[in-house]
Biotite code that builds the C-alpha atoms (Angstrom):
import biotite.structure as struc

atoms = struc.array([
    struc.Atom([111.445, -106.626, -131.597], chain_id="A", res_id=1, res_name="VAL", atom_name="CA", element="C"),
    struc.Atom([112.295, -106.703, -127.995], chain_id="A", res_id=2, res_name="GLY", atom_name="CA", element="C"),
    struc.Atom([112.755, -110.336, -127.843], chain_id="A", res_id=3, res_name="VAL", atom_name="CA", element="C"),
    struc.Atom([115.257, -110.225, -130.626], chain_id="A", res_id=4, res_name="MET", atom_name="CA", element="C"),
    struc.Atom([117.912, -108.963, -128.413], chain_id="A", res_id=5, res_name="LYS", atom_name="CA", element="C"),
    struc.Atom([117.554, -111.894, -125.968], chain_id="A", res_id=6, res_name="LEU", atom_name="CA", element="C"),
    struc.Atom([117.869, -114.057, -128.782], chain_id="A", res_id=7, res_name="LEU", atom_name="CA", element="C"),
    struc.Atom([121.097, -112.258, -130.262], chain_id="A", res_id=8, res_name="ASP", atom_name="CA", element="C"),
    struc.Atom([122.365, -112.622, -126.634], chain_id="A", res_id=9, res_name="ASN", atom_name="CA", element="C"),
    struc.Atom([121.596, -116.204, -126.386], chain_id="A", res_id=10, res_name="ALA", atom_name="CA", element="C"),
    struc.Atom([123.038, -117.065, -129.810], chain_id="A", res_id=11, res_name="PHE", atom_name="CA", element="C"),
    struc.Atom([126.391, -115.216, -128.932], chain_id="A", res_id=12, res_name="ARG", atom_name="CA", element="C"),
    struc.Atom([126.454, -117.297, -125.811], chain_id="A", res_id=13, res_name="TYR", atom_name="CA", element="C"),
    struc.Atom([125.859, -120.465, -127.728], chain_id="A", res_id=14, res_name="ALA", atom_name="CA", element="C"),
    struc.Atom([129.122, -120.783, -129.576], chain_id="A", res_id=15, res_name="ASP", atom_name="CA", element="C"),
    struc.Atom([130.823, -123.819, -131.039], chain_id="A", res_id=16, res_name="GLN", atom_name="CA", element="C"),
    struc.Atom([133.458, -124.378, -128.346], chain_id="A", res_id=17, res_name="MET", atom_name="CA", element="C"),
    struc.Atom([134.917, -121.086, -128.897], chain_id="A", res_id=18, res_name="GLY", atom_name="CA", element="C"),
    struc.Atom([135.498, -121.610, -132.458], chain_id="A", res_id=19, res_name="GLN", atom_name="CA", element="C"),
    struc.Atom([132.471, -119.986, -133.975], chain_id="A", res_id=20, res_name="ARG", atom_name="CA", element="C"),
    struc.Atom([129.514, -117.744, -132.620], chain_id="A", res_id=21, res_name="GLN", atom_name="CA", element="C"),
    struc.Atom([126.242, -119.190, -132.597], chain_id="A", res_id=22, res_name="GLY", atom_name="CA", element="C"),
    struc.Atom([123.607, -117.858, -135.243], chain_id="A", res_id=23, res_name="SER", atom_name="CA", element="C"),
    struc.Atom([119.958, -117.676, -135.785], chain_id="A", res_id=24, res_name="GLY", atom_name="CA", element="C"),
    struc.Atom([117.469, -115.798, -137.833], chain_id="A", res_id=25, res_name="ALA", atom_name="CA", element="C"),
    struc.Atom([114.387, -113.909, -137.052], chain_id="A", res_id=26, res_name="ALA", atom_name="CA", element="C"),
    struc.Atom([111.540, -112.951, -139.791], chain_id="A", res_id=27, res_name="TYR", atom_name="CA", element="C"),
    struc.Atom([108.695, -110.432, -139.515], chain_id="A", res_id=28, res_name="LEU", atom_name="CA", element="C"),
    struc.Atom([105.873, -109.801, -141.932], chain_id="A", res_id=29, res_name="SER", atom_name="CA", element="C"),
    struc.Atom([106.086, -106.330, -143.990], chain_id="A", res_id=30, res_name="VAL", atom_name="CA", element="C"),
    struc.Atom([102.469, -105.671, -142.876], chain_id="A", res_id=31, res_name="PHE", atom_name="CA", element="C"),
    struc.Atom([103.616, -105.791, -139.195], chain_id="A", res_id=32, res_name="HIS", atom_name="CA", element="C"),
    struc.Atom([103.469, -102.431, -137.697], chain_id="A", res_id=33, res_name="PRO", atom_name="CA", element="C"),
    struc.Atom([106.967, -102.963, -136.110], chain_id="A", res_id=34, res_name="ASP", atom_name="CA", element="C"),
    struc.Atom([108.787, -103.457, -139.278], chain_id="A", res_id=35, res_name="ILE", atom_name="CA", element="C"),
    struc.Atom([110.709, -100.364, -139.391], chain_id="A", res_id=36, res_name="THR", atom_name="CA", element="C"),
    struc.Atom([111.984, -100.878, -135.784], chain_id="A", res_id=37, res_name="ASP", atom_name="CA", element="C"),
    struc.Atom([112.642, -104.415, -136.858], chain_id="A", res_id=38, res_name="PHE", atom_name="CA", element="C"),
    struc.Atom([114.976, -103.246, -139.710], chain_id="A", res_id=39, res_name="LEU", atom_name="CA", element="C"),
    struc.Atom([116.520, -100.607, -137.559], chain_id="A", res_id=40, res_name="ASP", atom_name="CA", element="C"),
    struc.Atom([117.879, -103.409, -135.235], chain_id="A", res_id=41, res_name="THR", atom_name="CA", element="C"),
    struc.Atom([120.764, -104.128, -137.715], chain_id="A", res_id=42, res_name="LYS", atom_name="CA", element="C"),
    struc.Atom([121.936, -100.653, -138.164], chain_id="A", res_id=43, res_name="LYS", atom_name="CA", element="C"),
    struc.Atom([125.203, -99.519, -137.004], chain_id="A", res_id=44, res_name="ILE", atom_name="CA", element="C"),
    struc.Atom([124.011, -96.430, -135.456], chain_id="A", res_id=45, res_name="SER", atom_name="CA", element="C"),
    struc.Atom([121.299, -98.307, -133.289], chain_id="A", res_id=46, res_name="ALA", atom_name="CA", element="C"),
    struc.Atom([120.955, -98.096, -129.787], chain_id="A", res_id=47, res_name="ASP", atom_name="CA", element="C"),
    struc.Atom([123.042, -100.918, -128.049], chain_id="A", res_id=48, res_name="GLU", atom_name="CA", element="C"),
    struc.Atom([119.843, -101.902, -126.069], chain_id="A", res_id=49, res_name="ASP", atom_name="CA", element="C"),
    struc.Atom([118.159, -102.905, -129.674], chain_id="A", res_id=50, res_name="VAL", atom_name="CA", element="C"),
    struc.Atom([121.077, -103.533, -131.930], chain_id="A", res_id=51, res_name="ARG", atom_name="CA", element="C"),
    struc.Atom([121.512, -107.175, -132.879], chain_id="A", res_id=52, res_name="VAL", atom_name="CA", element="C"),
    struc.Atom([124.834, -108.334, -134.165], chain_id="A", res_id=53, res_name="LYS", atom_name="CA", element="C"),
    struc.Atom([124.611, -112.090, -134.347], chain_id="A", res_id=54, res_name="THR", atom_name="CA", element="C"),
    struc.Atom([120.977, -112.877, -135.243], chain_id="A", res_id=55, res_name="LEU", atom_name="CA", element="C"),
    struc.Atom([120.203, -112.427, -139.143], chain_id="A", res_id=56, res_name="SER", atom_name="CA", element="C"),
    struc.Atom([116.922, -110.850, -140.047], chain_id="A", res_id=57, res_name="ILE", atom_name="CA", element="C"),
    struc.Atom([114.652, -111.288, -142.786], chain_id="A", res_id=58, res_name="GLY", atom_name="CA", element="C"),
    struc.Atom([111.251, -109.748, -144.176], chain_id="A", res_id=59, res_name="VAL", atom_name="CA", element="C"),
    struc.Atom([108.217, -111.902, -145.238], chain_id="A", res_id=60, res_name="VAL", atom_name="CA", element="C"),
    struc.Atom([106.949, -110.165, -148.165], chain_id="A", res_id=61, res_name="VAL", atom_name="CA", element="C"),
    struc.Atom([103.508, -111.670, -149.442], chain_id="A", res_id=62, res_name="PRO", atom_name="CA", element="C"),
    struc.Atom([102.369, -111.576, -152.898], chain_id="A", res_id=63, res_name="ASP", atom_name="CA", element="C"),
    struc.Atom([99.619, -109.199, -151.733], chain_id="A", res_id=64, res_name="LYS", atom_name="CA", element="C"),
    struc.Atom([102.318, -106.702, -150.704], chain_id="A", res_id=65, res_name="PHE", atom_name="CA", element="C"),
    struc.Atom([103.777, -106.848, -154.225], chain_id="A", res_id=66, res_name="ILE", atom_name="CA", element="C"),
    struc.Atom([100.484, -106.414, -155.797], chain_id="A", res_id=67, res_name="GLU", atom_name="CA", element="C"),
    struc.Atom([99.644, -103.373, -153.955], chain_id="A", res_id=68, res_name="LEU", atom_name="CA", element="C"),
    struc.Atom([103.115, -101.808, -154.806], chain_id="A", res_id=69, res_name="ALA", atom_name="CA", element="C"),
    struc.Atom([102.704, -102.473, -158.213], chain_id="A", res_id=70, res_name="ARG", atom_name="CA", element="C"),
    struc.Atom([99.221, -100.711, -158.446], chain_id="A", res_id=71, res_name="GLU", atom_name="CA", element="C"),
    struc.Atom([100.781, -97.870, -156.163], chain_id="A", res_id=72, res_name="ASP", atom_name="CA", element="C"),
    struc.Atom([98.111, -98.556, -153.687], chain_id="A", res_id=73, res_name="LYS", atom_name="CA", element="C"),
    struc.Atom([98.427, -97.783, -149.879], chain_id="A", res_id=74, res_name="ASP", atom_name="CA", element="C"),
    struc.Atom([98.834, -100.862, -147.605], chain_id="A", res_id=75, res_name="TYR", atom_name="CA", element="C"),
    struc.Atom([98.036, -101.097, -144.004], chain_id="A", res_id=76, res_name="TYR", atom_name="CA", element="C"),
    struc.Atom([99.862, -102.687, -141.045], chain_id="A", res_id=77, res_name="MET", atom_name="CA", element="C"),
    struc.Atom([98.260, -104.763, -138.381], chain_id="A", res_id=78, res_name="PHE", atom_name="CA", element="C"),
    struc.Atom([99.379, -106.916, -135.338], chain_id="A", res_id=79, res_name="TYR", atom_name="CA", element="C"),
    struc.Atom([98.927, -110.385, -135.778], chain_id="A", res_id=80, res_name="PRO", atom_name="CA", element="C"),
    struc.Atom([97.212, -110.926, -132.315], chain_id="A", res_id=81, res_name="HIS", atom_name="CA", element="C"),
    struc.Atom([94.635, -108.266, -133.290], chain_id="A", res_id=82, res_name="SER", atom_name="CA", element="C"),
    struc.Atom([93.723, -110.229, -136.326], chain_id="A", res_id=83, res_name="VAL", atom_name="CA", element="C"),
    struc.Atom([93.537, -113.418, -133.988], chain_id="A", res_id=84, res_name="TYR", atom_name="CA", element="C"),
    struc.Atom([91.205, -111.745, -131.514], chain_id="A", res_id=85, res_name="LYS", atom_name="CA", element="C"),
    struc.Atom([89.042, -110.271, -134.310], chain_id="A", res_id=86, res_name="GLU", atom_name="CA", element="C"),
    struc.Atom([88.793, -113.413, -136.632], chain_id="A", res_id=87, res_name="TYR", atom_name="CA", element="C"),
    struc.Atom([89.700, -116.385, -134.339], chain_id="A", res_id=88, res_name="GLY", atom_name="CA", element="C"),
    struc.Atom([92.399, -117.332, -136.706], chain_id="A", res_id=89, res_name="GLN", atom_name="CA", element="C"),
    struc.Atom([96.149, -116.966, -136.741], chain_id="A", res_id=90, res_name="TYR", atom_name="CA", element="C"),
    struc.Atom([97.440, -114.583, -139.601], chain_id="A", res_id=91, res_name="LEU", atom_name="CA", element="C"),
    struc.Atom([99.654, -117.307, -140.854], chain_id="A", res_id=92, res_name="ASP", atom_name="CA", element="C"),
    struc.Atom([96.921, -119.670, -141.145], chain_id="A", res_id=93, res_name="GLU", atom_name="CA", element="C"),
    struc.Atom([95.065, -117.129, -143.438], chain_id="A", res_id=94, res_name="MET", atom_name="CA", element="C"),
    struc.Atom([95.340, -116.596, -147.247], chain_id="A", res_id=95, res_name="ASP", atom_name="CA", element="C"),
    struc.Atom([96.448, -113.014, -147.037], chain_id="A", res_id=96, res_name="ILE", atom_name="CA", element="C"),
    struc.Atom([95.464, -112.672, -150.634], chain_id="A", res_id=97, res_name="ASN", atom_name="CA", element="C"),
    struc.Atom([92.028, -113.344, -150.085], chain_id="A", res_id=98, res_name="LYS", atom_name="CA", element="C"),
    struc.Atom([91.579, -111.778, -146.491], chain_id="A", res_id=99, res_name="MET", atom_name="CA", element="C"),
    struc.Atom([93.619, -108.755, -146.795], chain_id="A", res_id=100, res_name="TYR", atom_name="CA", element="C"),
    struc.Atom([90.583, -106.292, -147.765], chain_id="A", res_id=101, res_name="ASP", atom_name="CA", element="C"),
    struc.Atom([88.429, -107.773, -145.125], chain_id="A", res_id=102, res_name="GLU", atom_name="CA", element="C"),
    struc.Atom([91.078, -107.428, -142.455], chain_id="A", res_id=103, res_name="ILE", atom_name="CA", element="C"),
    struc.Atom([91.781, -103.892, -143.422], chain_id="A", res_id=104, res_name="VAL", atom_name="CA", element="C"),
])
């Protein structure tokens, strides 16, 4: 989330010869522990130190999250680096539908 402000500033700086601001996007998994802070960066009431104006944001919502929501089950958040340290594999390389229960 902290890097987003740097990206936002960079995209505002990189305009198209003064005609249009630069733009970019950042995405975060719904299973990431910082997801609420991530979403808060677009709120008008957000602190100016974290608020992003130029950067668009999106949430990656895997099928596993939809499945858990439909079944009204709890879901757990985890840092991708923690998963890598434990399993030696990056989260985006895993099939979250198969690995979710093991990771939790």
